[in-house]
C-alpha positions in Angstrom: -17.7 -10.4 111.0 -17.9 -13.8 110.1 -17.7 -16.5 112.6 -15.4 -19.0 112.1 -15.4 -22.0 114.4 -11.7 -23.9 114.3 -12.4 -27.4 115.8 -9.2 -28.9 117.6 -7.3 -26.7 119.5 -3.9 -29.0 118.7 -0.8 -28.0 117.3 -2.2 -27.2 113.8 -5.3 -25.5 115.2 -4.3 -23.6 117.5 -2.1 -22.1 115.4 -4.6 -21.7 112.6 -7.0 -20.0 115.2 -4.0 -17.2 115.2 -3.7 -17.2 111.8 -7.3 -16.6 110.7 -8.1 -14.1 113.8 -4.9 -12.5 112.7 -6.6 -11.3 109.0 -7.3 -7.6 109.2 -9.0 -5.1 106.6 -6.5 -2.5 104.9 -8.1 -0.5 107.7 -7.0 -2.6 110.6 -10.4 -4.7 111.7 -10.5 -7.8 111.8 -12.2 -9.7 109.6 -13.4 -12.5 111.0 -14.6 -13.8 115.0 -13.0 -16.9 116.0 -14.0 -19.7 118.0 -11.5 -22.2 119.2 -13.2 -25.1 120.1 -11.6 -28.5 121.7 -13.0 -31.3 123.3 -14.9 -31.3 127.0 -12.2 -33.2 128.9 -9.2 -32.3 130.8 -6.4 -31.9 127.9 -9.0 -29.9 125.9 -10.3 -27.8 128.5 -6.2 -26.6 129.4 -5.9 -25.9 125.8 -9.1 -23.9 125.3 -8.6 -22.0 128.7 -5.1 -21.1 127.6 -5.7 -19.6 124.5 -8.7 -18.2 125.6 -6.4 -15.6 127.8 -4.0 -14.8 125.3 -1.3 -17.5 126.1 -0.2 -20.0 123.3 -0.8 -23.8 124.2 2.2 -24.7 123.3 5.9 -24.4 123.5 7.5 -21.8 120.6 10.1 -19.9 119.4 7.8 -17.7 117.6 7.7 -14.3 118.5 5.4 -13.4 115.7 2.7 -15.9 116.8 3.0 -14.5 120.4 2.8 -10.7 119.5 -0.2 -12.3 116.9 -2.1 -14.2 119.9 -1.7 -10.8 122.6 -3.4 -8.5 119.6 -6.1 -11.0 119.1 -6.9 -11.3 122.5 -6.3 -7.4 123.1 -9.0 -6.9 119.9 -11.4 -9.5 121.4 -11.9 -11.3 117.9 -10.8 -15.0 119.1 -12.4 -17.0 122.1 -12.4 -20.6 123.1 -14.8 -23.1 124.7 -15.7 -26.7 124.6 -19.4 -26.0 124.0 -20.1 -27.7 120.7 -23.5 -25.7 120.3 -21.6 -22.7 119.1 -21.2 -24.7 116.0 -24.7 -23.5 114.8 -23.7 -19.4 114.6 -20.8 -20.4 112.1 -20.5 -19.4 108.6 -16.8 -21.6 108.5 -15.9 -23.9 110.5 -12.2 -25.2 109.8 -11.7 -29.4 111.1 -8.2 -30.1 112.8 -8.9 -32.8 114.3 -6.0 -35.6 114.8 -6.2 -38.3 113.2 -3.3 -41.3 113.9 -2.3 -44.4 113.3 -1.6 -46.3 115.9 2.0 -47.7 114.0 3.3 -50.0 117.1 0.1 -52.4 117.1 0.4 -55.7 114.9 -1.7 -54.6 112.4 -1.7 -50.8 112.0 -5.6 -49.3 111.2 -7.2 -46.6 111.3 -9.6 -45.7 114.0 -12.3 -43.1 112.0 -15.0 -43.4 114.9 -13.6 -40.7 117.0 -12.8 -38.6 113.9 -16.4 -39.3 112.1 -18.1 -38.2 115.7 -16.6 -34.9 115.7 -17.3 -34.0 112.0 -20.9 -35.2 112.7 -20.9 -33.2 115.8 -20.4 -29.7 113.4 -22.8 -30.8 110.5 -25.5 -31.8 113.0 -25.5 -27.5 113.9 -24.0 -25.6 111.2 -26.6 -23.2 109.1 -27.1 -23.2 105.9 -24.7 -21.7 103.3 -22.1 -22.8 105.8 -18.5 -23.7 104.8 -16.8 -26.7 106.4 -13.1 -27.1 105.3 -11.0 -29.9 106.8 -7.5 -29.3 107.1 -6.5 -32.6 108.8 -4.1 -35.4 107.1 -7.1 -37.9 106.3 -6.9 -41.0 104.1 -7.2 -40.3 100.1 -11.0 -40.6 99.2 -12.4 -40.1 103.2 -14.2 -36.1 102.0 -16.1 -37.9 98.8 -16.8 -41.4 100.1 -16.8 -41.0 104.5 -18.1 -37.6 105.2 -20.0 -36.5 101.9 -22.3 -39.7 103.0 -22.4 -38.1 106.8 -23.0 -34.5 105.9 -26.0 -35.5 103.6 -27.6 -37.9 106.1 -27.4 -35.5 108.8 -28.6 -32.5 106.1 -31.8 -34.8 105.7 -32.3 -35.6 109.1 -32.5 -31.7 109.2 -35.1 -31.2 107.1 -32.3 -29.1 104.5 -31.0 -30.3 101.1 -27.6 -32.1 100.6 -26.6 -29.1 98.9 -26.7 -26.0 101.5 -23.5 -26.9 103.3 -20.3 -27.0 101.3 -17.3 -29.2 102.2 -13.9 -28.3 101.1 -10.2 -29.7 101.6 -7.0 -28.0 102.0 -4.7 -29.7 104.1 -1.7 -27.8 106.3 1.9 -27.1 105.9 2.0 -26.1 109.8 5.9 -26.2 110.5 7.7 -25.4 114.0 10.3 -23.2 115.1 10.6 -19.6 114.4 8.6 -19.6 111.5 5.6 -21.3 112.7 3.0 -18.6 112.1 4.1 -17.9 108.9 4.0 -21.5 108.0 0.2 -20.8 108.0 -0.3 -17.4 106.6 3.0 -17.4 103.8 3.0 -20.8 102.3 1.6 -22.4 99.3 -1.7 -24.1 99.5 -3.4 -27.1 98.1 -7.1 -26.7 97.9 -10.4 -28.8 96.6 -13.9 -29.0 97.0 -16.8 -31.0 96.7 -18.6 -29.3 94.5 -17.9 -25.8 92.7 -19.3 -23.7 95.2 -17.7 -25.4 98.1 -13.9 -25.1 96.3 -14.8 -21.1 95.2 -15.8 -20.3 98.9 -12.7 -22.4 100.2 -10.5 -20.3 97.8 -12.2 -16.9 99.3 -11.5 -18.1 102.4 -8.2 -19.0 101.6 -7.5 -15.7 100.5 -8.4 -13.9 103.0 -5.5 -15.6 105.4 -2.6 -16.2 103.3 -0.6 -14.3 100.9 -1.4 -15.5 97.9 0.2 -12.4 95.8 3.4 -14.5 96.7 2.2 -18.2 97.8 -0.7 -18.5 95.4 -2.9 -21.5 95.9 -3.8 -24.5 93.6 -6.8 -25.8 93.0 -7.2 -29.4 92.3 -10.3 -31.0 90.6 -11.2 -32.9 93.4 -11.0 -33.0 97.4 -9.6 -37.1 97.3 -7.3 -35.5 94.9 -5.6 -32.9 97.5 -6.2 -35.8 100.1 -3.5 -37.6 98.3 -1.2 -34.7 97.5 -0.9 -34.3 101.7 -0.1 -38.5 101.5 2.3 -38.1 99.2 4.1 -35.1 100.0 4.9 -36.9 103.4 5.4 -39.9 102.4 7.9 -38.3 100.2 9.5 -36.5 102.9 9.5 -39.7 105.4 11.5 -41.5 102.3 13.9 -38.5 101.9 14.9 -38.4 105.5 15.2 -42.1 105.8 17.5 -42.3 103.5 19.7 -39.3 104.8 19.0 -40.8 107.7 20.8 -44.3 106.4 23.9 -42.3 105.2 24.4 -40.5 108.2 24.8 -43.4 109.7 27.5 -44.9 107.3 29.4 -41.7 107.6 29.8 -42.0 111.4 30.8 -45.7 110.5 33.4 -44.3 108.3 34.4 -41.7 110.0 33.9 -38.7 106.9 32.2 -36.0 106.5 28.5 -36.7 104.9 28.2 -32.7 104.2 31.5 -32.6 102.3 29.9 -35.5 100.0 26.5 -34.1 99.4 28.8 -30.6 98.5 30.4 -32.5 96.1 27.7 -34.2 94.8 
């Protein structure tokens, strides 16, 4: 089967690895050979080791996720490593590297060096006609203005044309709780490619792991639009949470039942 590498075995990547490895044909054969890749440090080695032996590296109440991981371990189509050389044989690499902003700093700013370095470790190794799918929440324009130039630079250094490796973006909507796994496999997805070929490859891949009959995919015109959709979605959600939190505090101080008020509205 095609080889899919999941770069980053954090909260998103670990579940994505299980979701991809769980994709099977109608006859029950796995569609992909999945390799989870994490950093060669104490945390990365621990996550890789746990997932590799069939134990999810984070606490979860999702029995379906635990069962799916056990099945993947039994089938043998989900392995893990901290060796980046595995990218040289990848058909698809899914980038799930965290990119956070240190908000407690006086002037919050993106630290892109680590993310860029992780991306270089992929594009310096992947073979021609492979797909790199970025799921990380990134500033709008990252794929086109930061990652694509790095991709071209690395391919040129290898003597390859700039269009032989395909770059796409499709942000995750992974949610904790009892439907942790299904938040990947049974939920709507937005995606876009830097080229039409990249978008087509991304669509084919996502269609093989997501129930698109009930949760159809939405293709956007550019990766920047896809990146913006994720940031805007998060901002909208954060504004709603902050809004209701303020009214919760008011209701507690005023001695009223906020649910009663909301139901009335």
